[in-house]
PDB file of N, CA, C, O and CB in Angstrom:
ATOM      1  N   MET A   1       0.849  -1.172   0.000  1.00  0.00           N
ATOM      2  CA  MET A   1       0.000   0.000   0.000  1.00  0.00           C
ATOM      3  C   MET A   1       0.894   1.234   0.000  1.00  0.00           C
ATOM      4  O   MET A   1       1.621   1.460   0.968  1.00  0.00           O
ATOM      5  CB  MET A   1      -0.966  -0.002   1.221  1.00  0.00           C
ATOM      6  N   PRO A   2       0.859   2.041  -1.065  1.00  0.00           N
ATOM      7  CA  PRO A   2       1.657   3.264  -1.097  1.00  0.00           C
ATOM      8  C   PRO A   2       1.072   4.327  -0.168  1.00  0.00           C
ATOM      9  O   PRO A   2      -0.142   4.510  -0.075  1.00  0.00           O
ATOM     10  CB  PRO A   2       1.743   3.805  -2.529  1.00  0.00           C
ATOM     11  N   ILE A   3       1.977   5.011   0.509  1.00  0.00           N
ATOM     12  CA  ILE A   3       1.599   6.157   1.324  1.00  0.00           C
ATOM     13  C   ILE A   3       2.413   7.340   0.811  1.00  0.00           C
ATOM     14  O   ILE A   3       3.643   7.302   0.804  1.00  0.00           O
ATOM     15  CB  ILE A   3       1.848   5.895   2.869  1.00  0.00           C
ATOM     16  N   VAL A   4       1.722   8.380   0.386  1.00  0.00           N
ATOM     17  CA  VAL A   4       2.363   9.581  -0.137  1.00  0.00           C
ATOM     18  C   VAL A   4       2.193  10.692   0.890  1.00  0.00           C
ATOM     19  O   VAL A   4       1.083  10.946   1.360  1.00  0.00           O
ATOM     20  CB  VAL A   4       1.761   9.995  -1.525  1.00  0.00           C
ATOM     21  N   THR A   5       3.293  11.353   1.239  1.00  0.00           N
ATOM     22  CA  THR A   5       3.227  12.477   2.171  1.00  0.00           C
ATOM     23  C   THR A   5       3.530  13.760   1.414  1.00  0.00           C
ATOM     24  O   THR A   5       4.547  13.868   0.728  1.00  0.00           O
ATOM     25  CB  THR A   5       4.220  12.286   3.358  1.00  0.00           C
ATOM     26  N   VAL A   6       2.636  14.726   1.547  1.00  0.00           N
ATOM     27  CA  VAL A   6       2.805  16.032   0.924  1.00  0.00           C
ATOM     28  C   VAL A   6       3.035  17.044   2.042  1.00  0.00           C
ATOM     29  O   VAL A   6       2.200  17.189   2.935  1.00  0.00           O
ATOM     30  CB  VAL A   6       1.558  16.421   0.041  1.00  0.00           C
ATOM     31  N   LEU A   7       4.159  17.736   1.992  1.00  0.00           N
ATOM     32  CA  LEU A   7       4.468  18.791   2.950  1.00  0.00           C
ATOM     33  C   LEU A   7       4.268  20.116   2.231  1.00  0.00           C
ATOM     34  O   LEU A   7       4.866  20.361   1.183  1.00  0.00           O
ATOM     35  CB  LEU A   7       5.935  18.657   3.520  1.00  0.00           C
ATOM     36  N   GLN A   8       3.425  20.966   2.796  1.00  0.00           N
ATOM     37  CA  GLN A   8       3.115  22.217   2.103  1.00  0.00           C
ATOM     38  C   GLN A   8       2.579  23.244   3.084  1.00  0.00           C
ATOM     39  O   GLN A   8       2.294  22.944   4.243  1.00  0.00           O
ATOM     40  CB  GLN A   8       2.099  21.978   0.974  1.00  0.00           C
ATOM     41  N   GLY A   9       2.453  24.453   2.588  1.00  0.00           N
ATOM     42  CA  GLY A   9       1.756  25.492   3.329  1.00  0.00           C
ATOM     43  C   GLY A   9       0.258  25.280   3.198  1.00  0.00           C
ATOM     44  O   GLY A   9      -0.188  24.475   2.380  1.00  0.00           O
ATOM     45  N   PRO A  10      -0.515  25.992   3.993  1.00  0.00           N
ATOM     46  CA  PRO A  10      -1.975  25.830   3.958  1.00  0.00           C
ATOM     47  C   PRO A  10      -2.556  26.100   2.566  1.00  0.00           C
ATOM     48  O   PRO A  10      -2.139  27.023   1.867  1.00  0.00           O
ATOM     49  CB  PRO A  10      -2.627  26.765   4.975  1.00  0.00           C
ATOM     50  N   ARG A  11      -3.522  25.272   2.189  1.00  0.00           N
ATOM     51  CA  ARG A  11      -4.219  25.409   0.915  1.00  0.00           C
ATOM     52  C   ARG A  11      -5.713  25.212   1.146  1.00  0.00           C
ATOM     53  O   ARG A  11      -6.128  24.638   2.153  1.00  0.00           O
ATOM     54  CB  ARG A  11      -3.680  24.390  -0.133  1.00  0.00           C
ATOM     55  N   ASP A  12      -6.502  25.690   0.210  1.00  0.00           N
ATOM     56  CA  ASP A  12      -7.948  25.533   0.226  1.00  0.00           C
ATOM     57  C   ASP A  12      -8.306  24.049   0.123  1.00  0.00           C
ATOM     58  O   ASP A  12      -7.610  23.289  -0.550  1.00  0.00           O
ATOM     59  CB  ASP A  12      -8.600  26.335  -0.927  1.00  0.00           C
ATOM     60  N   ILE A  13      -9.375  23.641   0.780  1.00  0.00           N
ATOM     61  CA  ILE A  13      -9.770  22.232   0.793  1.00  0.00           C
ATOM     62  C   ILE A  13     -10.085  21.699  -0.607  1.00  0.00           C
ATOM     63  O   ILE A  13      -9.831  20.528  -0.889  1.00  0.00           O
ATOM     64  CB  ILE A  13     -10.978  22.044   1.695  1.00  0.00           C
ATOM     65  N   GLU A  14     -10.629  22.532  -1.478  1.00  0.00           N
ATOM     66  CA  GLU A  14     -10.912  22.066  -2.846  1.00  0.00           C
ATOM     67  C   GLU A  14      -9.621  21.737  -3.588  1.00  0.00           C
ATOM     68  O   GLU A  14      -9.574  20.766  -4.343  1.00  0.00           O
ATOM     69  CB  GLU A  14     -11.710  23.131  -3.626  1.00  0.00           C
ATOM     70  N   LEU A  15      -8.576  22.533  -3.384  1.00  0.00           N
ATOM     71  CA  LEU A  15      -7.291  22.235  -4.012  1.00  0.00           C
ATOM     72  C   LEU A  15      -6.716  20.932  -3.467  1.00  0.00           C
ATOM     73  O   LEU A  15      -6.127  20.150  -4.213  1.00  0.00           O
ATOM     74  CB  LEU A  15      -6.300  23.389  -3.789  1.00  0.00           C
ATOM     75  N   LYS A  16      -6.886  20.700  -2.171  1.00  0.00           N
ATOM     76  CA  LYS A  16      -6.384  19.460  -1.575  1.00  0.00           C
ATOM     77  C   LYS A  16      -7.158  18.252  -2.088  1.00  0.00           C
ATOM     78  O   LYS A  16      -6.570  17.195  -2.317  1.00  0.00           O
ATOM     79  CB  LYS A  16      -6.470  19.527  -0.047  1.00  0.00           C
ATOM     80  N   ARG A  17      -8.454  18.393  -2.270  1.00  0.00           N
ATOM     81  CA  ARG A  17      -9.245  17.286  -2.843  1.00  0.00           C
ATOM     82  C   ARG A  17      -8.733  16.923  -4.231  1.00  0.00           C
ATOM     83  O   ARG A  17      -8.568  15.748  -4.560  1.00  0.00           O
ATOM     84  CB  ARG A  17     -10.745  17.663  -2.915  1.00  0.00           C
ATOM     85  N   GLU A  18      -8.487  17.944  -5.032  1.00  0.00           N
ATOM     86  CA  GLU A  18      -7.986  17.723  -6.401  1.00  0.00           C
ATOM     87  C   GLU A  18      -6.607  17.071  -6.368  1.00  0.00           C
ATOM     88  O   GLU A  18      -6.339  16.149  -7.139  1.00  0.00           O
ATOM     89  CB  GLU A  18      -7.923  19.059  -7.183  1.00  0.00           C
ATOM     90  N   LEU A  19      -5.746  17.534  -5.496  1.00  0.00           N
ATOM     91  CA  LEU A  19      -4.400  16.965  -5.390  1.00  0.00           C
ATOM     92  C   LEU A  19      -4.455  15.494  -4.999  1.00  0.00           C
ATOM     93  O   LEU A  19      -3.777  14.666  -5.607  1.00  0.00           O
ATOM     94  CB  LEU A  19      -3.568  17.747  -4.369  1.00  0.00           C
ATOM     95  N   VAL A  20      -5.252  15.164  -3.994  1.00  0.00           N
ATOM     96  CA  VAL A  20      -5.381  13.768  -3.542  1.00  0.00           C
ATOM     97  C   VAL A  20      -5.906  12.892  -4.687  1.00  0.00           C
ATOM     98  O   VAL A  20      -5.413  11.782  -4.888  1.00  0.00           O
ATOM     99  CB  VAL A  20      -6.332  13.673  -2.306  1.00  0.00           C
ATOM    100  N   ALA A  21      -6.876  13.371  -5.418  1.00  0.00           N
ATOM    101  CA  ALA A  21      -7.423  12.593  -6.543  1.00  0.00           C
ATOM    102  C   ALA A  21      -6.360  12.365  -7.613  1.00  0.00           C
ATOM    103  O   ALA A  21      -6.233  11.259  -8.139  1.00  0.00           O
ATOM    104  CB  ALA A  21      -8.643  13.313  -7.158  1.00  0.00           C
ATOM    105  N   ARG A  22      -5.609  13.393  -7.932  1.00  0.00           N
ATOM    106  CA  ARG A  22      -4.590  13.255  -8.987  1.00  0.00           C
ATOM    107  C   ARG A  22      -3.439  12.351  -8.564  1.00  0.00           C
ATOM    108  O   ARG A  22      -2.957  11.539  -9.355  1.00  0.00           O
ATOM    109  CB  ARG A  22      -4.043  14.623  -9.371  1.00  0.00           C
ATOM    110  N   ILE A  23      -3.003  12.491  -7.326  1.00  0.00           N
ATOM    111  CA  ILE A  23      -1.929  11.614  -6.841  1.00  0.00           C
ATOM    112  C   ILE A  23      -2.400  10.165  -6.843  1.00  0.00           C
ATOM    113  O   ILE A  23      -1.665   9.273  -7.267  1.00  0.00           O
ATOM    114  CB  ILE A  23      -1.476  12.031  -5.418  1.00  0.00           C
ATOM    115  N   THR A  24      -3.613   9.929  -6.373  1.00  0.00           N
ATOM    116  CA  THR A  24      -4.168   8.573  -6.373  1.00  0.00           C
ATOM    117  C   THR A  24      -4.225   8.023  -7.787  1.00  0.00           C
ATOM    118  O   THR A  24      -3.809   6.890  -8.030  1.00  0.00           O
ATOM    119  CB  THR A  24      -5.568   8.556  -5.742  1.00  0.00           C
ATOM    120  N   ASP A  25      -4.737   8.817  -8.723  1.00  0.00           N
ATOM    121  CA  ASP A  25      -4.817   8.373 -10.119  1.00  0.00           C
ATOM    122  C   ASP A  25      -3.440   8.037 -10.685  1.00  0.00           C
ATOM    123  O   ASP A  25      -3.302   7.082 -11.449  1.00  0.00           O
ATOM    124  CB  ASP A  25      -5.481   9.448 -10.979  1.00  0.00           C
ATOM    125  N   ALA A  26      -2.427   8.809 -10.321  1.00  0.00           N
ATOM    126  CA  ALA A  26      -1.070   8.559 -10.821  1.00  0.00           C
ATOM    127  C   ALA A  26      -0.562   7.194 -10.343  1.00  0.00           C
ATOM    128  O   ALA A  26       0.056   6.457 -11.112  1.00  0.00           O
ATOM    129  CB  ALA A  26      -0.107   9.682 -10.358  1.00  0.00           C
ATOM    130  N   PHE A  27      -0.819   6.861  -9.082  1.00  0.00           N
ATOM    131  CA  PHE A  27      -0.390   5.559  -8.579  1.00  0.00           C
ATOM    132  C   PHE A  27      -1.188   4.428  -9.196  1.00  0.00           C
ATOM    133  O   PHE A  27      -0.631   3.375  -9.509  1.00  0.00           O
ATOM    134  CB  PHE A  27      -0.515   5.512  -7.072  1.00  0.00           C
ATOM    135  N   VAL A  28      -2.472   4.627  -9.375  1.00  0.00           N
ATOM    136  CA  VAL A  28      -3.300   3.605 -10.016  1.00  0.00           C
ATOM    137  C   VAL A  28      -2.791   3.341 -11.430  1.00  0.00           C
ATOM    138  O   VAL A  28      -2.663   2.187 -11.840  1.00  0.00           O
ATOM    139  CB  VAL A  28      -4.788   4.040 -10.045  1.00  0.00           C
ATOM    140  N   ASP A  29      -2.501   4.402 -12.172  1.00  0.00           N
ATOM    141  CA  ASP A  29      -2.008   4.247 -13.547  1.00  0.00           C
ATOM    142  C   ASP A  29      -0.612   3.627 -13.604  1.00  0.00           C
ATOM    143  O   ASP A  29      -0.360   2.735 -14.413  1.00  0.00           O
ATOM    144  CB  ASP A  29      -1.991   5.597 -14.245  1.00  0.00           C
ATOM    145  N   ALA A  30       0.292   4.097 -12.748  1.00  0.00           N
ATOM    146  CA  ALA A  30       1.677   3.646 -12.809  1.00  0.00           C
ATOM    147  C   ALA A  30       1.874   2.245 -12.245  1.00  0.00           C
ATOM    148  O   ALA A  30       2.625   1.450 -12.810  1.00  0.00           O
ATOM    149  CB  ALA A  30       2.555   4.609 -12.069  1.00  0.00           C
ATOM    150  N   TYR A  31       1.209   1.938 -11.143  1.00  0.00           N
ATOM    151  CA  TYR A  31       1.428   0.668 -10.462  1.00  0.00           C
ATOM    152  C   TYR A  31       0.348  -0.370 -10.721  1.00  0.00           C
ATOM    153  O   TYR A  31       0.469  -1.526 -10.316  1.00  0.00           O
ATOM    154  CB  TYR A  31       1.532   0.902  -9.003  1.00  0.00           C
ATOM    155  N   LYS A  32      -0.711   0.059 -11.403  1.00  0.00           N
ATOM    156  CA  LYS A  32      -1.826  -0.866 -11.693  1.00  0.00           C
ATOM    157  C   LYS A  32      -2.388  -1.473 -10.409  1.00  0.00           C
ATOM    158  O   LYS A  32      -2.554  -2.688 -10.297  1.00  0.00           O
ATOM    159  CB  LYS A  32      -1.360  -1.992 -12.644  1.00  0.00           C
ATOM    160  N   ILE A  33      -2.675  -0.601  -9.446  1.00  0.00           N
ATOM    161  CA  ILE A  33      -3.212  -1.026  -8.152  1.00  0.00           C
ATOM    162  C   ILE A  33      -4.575  -0.376  -7.939  1.00  0.00           C
ATOM    163  O   ILE A  33      -4.891   0.624  -8.584  1.00  0.00           O
ATOM    164  CB  ILE A  33      -2.238  -0.657  -6.990  1.00  0.00           C
ATOM    165  N   PRO A  34      -5.384  -0.934  -7.045  1.00  0.00           N
ATOM    166  CA  PRO A  34      -6.687  -0.328  -6.757  1.00  0.00           C
ATOM    167  C   PRO A  34      -6.515   1.014  -6.021  1.00  0.00           C
ATOM    168  O   PRO A  34      -5.607   1.177  -5.205  1.00  0.00           O
ATOM    169  CB  PRO A  34      -7.557  -1.299  -5.912  1.00  0.00           C
ATOM    170  N   ALA A  35      -7.386   1.944  -6.321  1.00  0.00           N
ATOM    171  CA  ALA A  35      -7.335   3.266  -5.702  1.00  0.00           C
ATOM    172  C   ALA A  35      -7.443   3.194  -4.185  1.00  0.00           C
ATOM    173  O   ALA A  35      -6.855   4.017  -3.483  1.00  0.00           O
ATOM    174  CB  ALA A  35      -8.442   4.140  -6.251  1.00  0.00           C
ATOM    175  N   ASP A  36      -8.181   2.228  -3.677  1.00  0.00           N
ATOM    176  CA  ASP A  36      -8.364   2.168  -2.229  1.00  0.00           C
ATOM    177  C   ASP A  36      -7.130   1.697  -1.474  1.00  0.00           C
ATOM    178  O   ASP A  36      -7.144   1.631  -0.245  1.00  0.00           O
ATOM    179  CB  ASP A  36      -9.507   1.267  -1.908  1.00  0.00           C
ATOM    180  N   THR A  37      -6.064   1.368  -2.194  1.00  0.00           N
ATOM    181  CA  THR A  37      -4.809   1.009  -1.524  1.00  0.00           C
ATOM    182  C   THR A  37      -3.853   2.193  -1.402  1.00  0.00           C
ATOM    183  O   THR A  37      -2.805   2.080  -0.767  1.00  0.00           O
ATOM    184  CB  THR A  37      -4.127  -0.118  -2.276  1.00  0.00           C
ATOM    185  N   VAL A  38      -4.204   3.315  -2.000  1.00  0.00           N
ATOM    186  CA  VAL A  38      -3.334   4.500  -1.988  1.00  0.00           C
ATOM    187  C   VAL A  38      -3.773   5.443  -0.870  1.00  0.00           C
ATOM    188  O   VAL A  38      -4.947   5.798  -0.761  1.00  0.00           O
ATOM    189  CB  VAL A  38      -3.369   5.233  -3.367  1.00  0.00           C
ATOM    190  N   GLN A  39      -2.811   5.837  -0.047  1.00  0.00           N
ATOM    191  CA  GLN A  39      -3.081   6.823   0.999  1.00  0.00           C
ATOM    192  C   GLN A  39      -2.260   8.078   0.715  1.00  0.00           C
ATOM    193  O   GLN A  39      -1.089   7.994   0.343  1.00  0.00           O
ATOM    194  CB  GLN A  39      -2.750   6.247   2.416  1.00  0.00           C
ATOM    195  N   VAL A  40      -2.881   9.235   0.894  1.00  0.00           N
ATOM    196  CA  VAL A  40      -2.189  10.511   0.726  1.00  0.00           C
ATOM    197  C   VAL A  40      -2.352  11.287   2.021  1.00  0.00           C
ATOM    198  O   VAL A  40      -3.470  11.551   2.466  1.00  0.00           O
ATOM    199  CB  VAL A  40      -2.745  11.322  -0.505  1.00  0.00           C
ATOM    200  N   TRP A  41      -1.226  11.650   2.621  1.00  0.00           N
ATOM    201  CA  TRP A  41      -1.234  12.429   3.852  1.00  0.00           C
ATOM    202  C   TRP A  41      -0.745  13.833   3.525  1.00  0.00           C
ATOM    203  O   TRP A  41       0.320  14.003   2.933  1.00  0.00           O
ATOM    204  CB  TRP A  41      -0.347  11.764   4.957  1.00  0.00           C
ATOM    205  N   ILE A  42      -1.514  14.822   3.906  1.00  0.00           N
ATOM    206  CA  ILE A  42      -1.120  16.213   3.686  1.00  0.00           C
ATOM    207  C   ILE A  42      -0.779  16.822   5.036  1.00  0.00           C
ATOM    208  O   ILE A  42      -1.610  16.870   5.943  1.00  0.00           O
ATOM    209  CB  ILE A  42      -2.252  17.028   2.967  1.00  0.00           C
ATOM    210  N   GLN A  43       0.448  17.282   5.149  1.00  0.00           N
ATOM    211  CA  GLN A  43       0.891  17.963   6.359  1.00  0.00           C
ATOM    212  C   GLN A  43       1.104  19.435   6.008  1.00  0.00           C
ATOM    213  O   GLN A  43       1.959  19.776   5.190  1.00  0.00           O
ATOM    214  CB  GLN A  43       2.205  17.314   6.939  1.00  0.00           C
ATOM    215  N   GLU A  44       0.324  20.285   6.633  1.00  0.00           N
ATOM    216  CA  GLU A  44       0.419  21.716   6.354  1.00  0.00           C
ATOM    217  C   GLU A  44       1.160  22.433   7.472  1.00  0.00           C
ATOM    218  O   GLU A  44       0.921  22.197   8.656  1.00  0.00           O
ATOM    219  CB  GLU A  44      -0.977  22.325   6.169  1.00  0.00           C
ATOM    220  N   THR A  45       2.049  23.299   7.072  1.00  0.00           N
ATOM    221  CA  THR A  45       2.822  24.085   8.012  1.00  0.00           C
ATOM    222  C   THR A  45       2.535  25.559   7.755  1.00  0.00           C
ATOM    223  O   THR A  45       2.631  26.010   6.613  1.00  0.00           O
ATOM    224  CB  THR A  45       4.342  23.775   7.890  1.00  0.00           C
ATOM    225  N   PRO A  46       2.190  26.313   8.781  1.00  0.00           N
ATOM    226  CA  PRO A  46       1.930  27.737   8.587  1.00  0.00           C
ATOM    227  C   PRO A  46       3.183  28.474   8.108  1.00  0.00           C
ATOM    228  O   PRO A  46       4.308  28.061   8.387  1.00  0.00           O
ATOM    229  CB  PRO A  46       1.418  28.362   9.887  1.00  0.00           C
ATOM    230  N   ALA A  47       2.965  29.558   7.391  1.00  0.00           N
ATOM    231  CA  ALA A  47       4.070  30.327   6.808  1.00  0.00           C
ATOM    232  C   ALA A  47       5.026  30.872   7.857  1.00  0.00           C
ATOM    233  O   ALA A  47       6.180  31.161   7.543  1.00  0.00           O
ATOM    234  CB  ALA A  47       3.527  31.470   5.988  1.00  0.00           C
ATOM    235  N   ASP A  48       4.573  31.017   9.092  1.00  0.00           N
ATOM    236  CA  ASP A  48       5.479  31.522  10.139  1.00  0.00           C
ATOM    237  C   ASP A  48       6.258  30.393  10.819  1.00  0.00           C
ATOM    238  O   ASP A  48       6.980  30.632  11.788  1.00  0.00           O
ATOM    239  CB  ASP A  48       4.683  32.303  11.190  1.00  0.00           C
ATOM    240  N   SER A  49       6.112  29.170  10.314  1.00  0.00           N
ATOM    241  CA  SER A  49       6.808  28.031  10.913  1.00  0.00           C
ATOM    242  C   SER A  49       7.774  27.352   9.966  1.00  0.00           C
ATOM    243  O   SER A  49       8.243  26.253  10.262  1.00  0.00           O
ATOM    244  CB  SER A  49       5.816  27.029  11.398  1.00  0.00           C
ATOM    245  N   TRP A  50       8.089  27.967   8.838  1.00  0.00           N
ATOM    246  CA  TRP A  50       9.091  27.416   7.918  1.00  0.00           C
ATOM    247  C   TRP A  50       9.701  28.542   7.102  1.00  0.00           C
ATOM    248  O   TRP A  50       9.108  29.610   6.953  1.00  0.00           O
ATOM    249  CB  TRP A  50       8.465  26.345   6.984  1.00  0.00           C
ATOM    250  N   GLY A  51      10.861  28.296   6.589  1.00  0.00           N
ATOM    251  CA  GLY A  51      11.547  29.343   5.847  1.00  0.00           C
ATOM    252  C   GLY A  51      12.404  28.780   4.738  1.00  0.00           C
ATOM    253  O   GLY A  51      12.607  27.571   4.629  1.00  0.00           O
ATOM    254  N   ALA A  52      12.904  29.692   3.915  1.00  0.00           N
ATOM    255  CA  ALA A  52      13.807  29.341   2.824  1.00  0.00           C
ATOM    256  C   ALA A  52      14.723  30.529   2.578  1.00  0.00           C
ATOM    257  O   ALA A  52      14.326  31.681   2.753  1.00  0.00           O
ATOM    258  CB  ALA A  52      13.018  28.953   1.525  1.00  0.00           C
ATOM    259  N   ALA A  53      15.935  30.243   2.177  1.00  0.00           N
ATOM    260  CA  ALA A  53      16.920  31.281   1.851  1.00  0.00           C
ATOM    261  C   ALA A  53      17.133  32.243   3.020  1.00  0.00           C
ATOM    262  O   ALA A  53      17.354  33.438   2.824  1.00  0.00           O
ATOM    263  CB  ALA A  53      16.474  32.063   0.611  1.00  0.00           C
ATOM    264  N   GLY A  54      17.063  31.709   4.227  1.00  0.00           N
ATOM    265  CA  GLY A  54      17.346  32.505   5.404  1.00  0.00           C
ATOM    266  C   GLY A  54      16.220  33.387   5.905  1.00  0.00           C
ATOM    267  O   GLY A  54      16.426  34.202   6.805  1.00  0.00           O
ATOM    268  N   LYS A  55      15.021  33.237   5.332  1.00  0.00           N
ATOM    269  CA  LYS A  55      13.883  34.063   5.741  1.00  0.00           C
ATOM    270  C   LYS A  55      12.646  33.214   5.974  1.00  0.00           C
ATOM    271  O   LYS A  55      12.435  32.205   5.302  1.00  0.00           O
ATOM    272  CB  LYS A  55      13.591  35.132   4.688  1.00  0.00           C
ATOM    273  N   LEU A  56      11.832  33.631   6.932  1.00  0.00           N
ATOM    274  CA  LEU A  56      10.544  32.972   7.115  1.00  0.00           C
ATOM    275  C   LEU A  56       9.685  33.187   5.872  1.00  0.00           C
ATOM    276  O   LEU A  56       9.710  34.257   5.265  1.00  0.00           O
ATOM    277  CB  LEU A  56       9.823  33.504   8.382  1.00  0.00           C
ATOM    278  N   THR A  57       8.950  32.189   5.516  1.00  0.00           N
ATOM    279  CA  THR A  57       8.055  32.310   4.373  1.00  0.00           C
ATOM    280  C   THR A  57       7.036  33.428   4.596  1.00  0.00           C
ATOM    281  O   THR A  57       6.637  34.109   3.652  1.00  0.00           O
ATOM    282  CB  THR A  57       7.336  30.979   4.115  1.00  0.00           C
ATOM    283  N   ALA A  58       6.619  33.612   5.853  1.00  0.00           N
ATOM    284  CA  ALA A  58       5.661  34.659   6.179  1.00  0.00           C
ATOM    285  C   ALA A  58       6.214  36.066   5.892  1.00  0.00           C
ATOM    286  O   ALA A  58       5.445  37.006   5.694  1.00  0.00           O
ATOM    287  CB  ALA A  58       5.260  34.549   7.642  1.00  0.00           C
ATOM    288  N   ASP A  59       7.540  36.205   5.871  1.00  0.00           N
ATOM    289  CA  ASP A  59       8.158  37.514   5.638  1.00  0.00           C
ATOM    290  C   ASP A  59       8.436  37.787   4.174  1.00  0.00           C
ATOM    291  O   ASP A  59       8.951  38.853   3.834  1.00  0.00           O
ATOM    292  CB  ASP A  59       9.439  37.621   6.411  1.00  0.00           C
ATOM    293  N   ARG A  60       8.111  36.860   3.311  1.00  0.00           N
ATOM    294  CA  ARG A  60       8.397  37.060   1.876  1.00  0.00           C
ATOM    295  C   ARG A  60       7.302  37.810   1.199  1.00  0.00           C
ATOM    296  O   ARG A  60       7.378  38.065  -0.003  1.00  0.00           O
ATOM    297  CB  ARG A  60       8.603  35.740   1.174  1.00  0.00           C
TER     298      ARG A  60
END
C-alpha cells in the first residue's frame, strides 16, 4: 500500500481534494493497483513556521 506524504503550506480544501485525486490516479495508472490502496497524507505548516533562503516564508 503506497503512502504519499505532501508537505506544504496551507491550501484551500478544494485544491487538496484535487491533489489527492490526482496523486491517487497517478499511482493507479503507474502501479496498476486499486485506488483504495493508496493513501495521501497532507501535512500543512503555517508560513510563520518554515523558511527558505534565510527568511521565514511569512516575511516574503
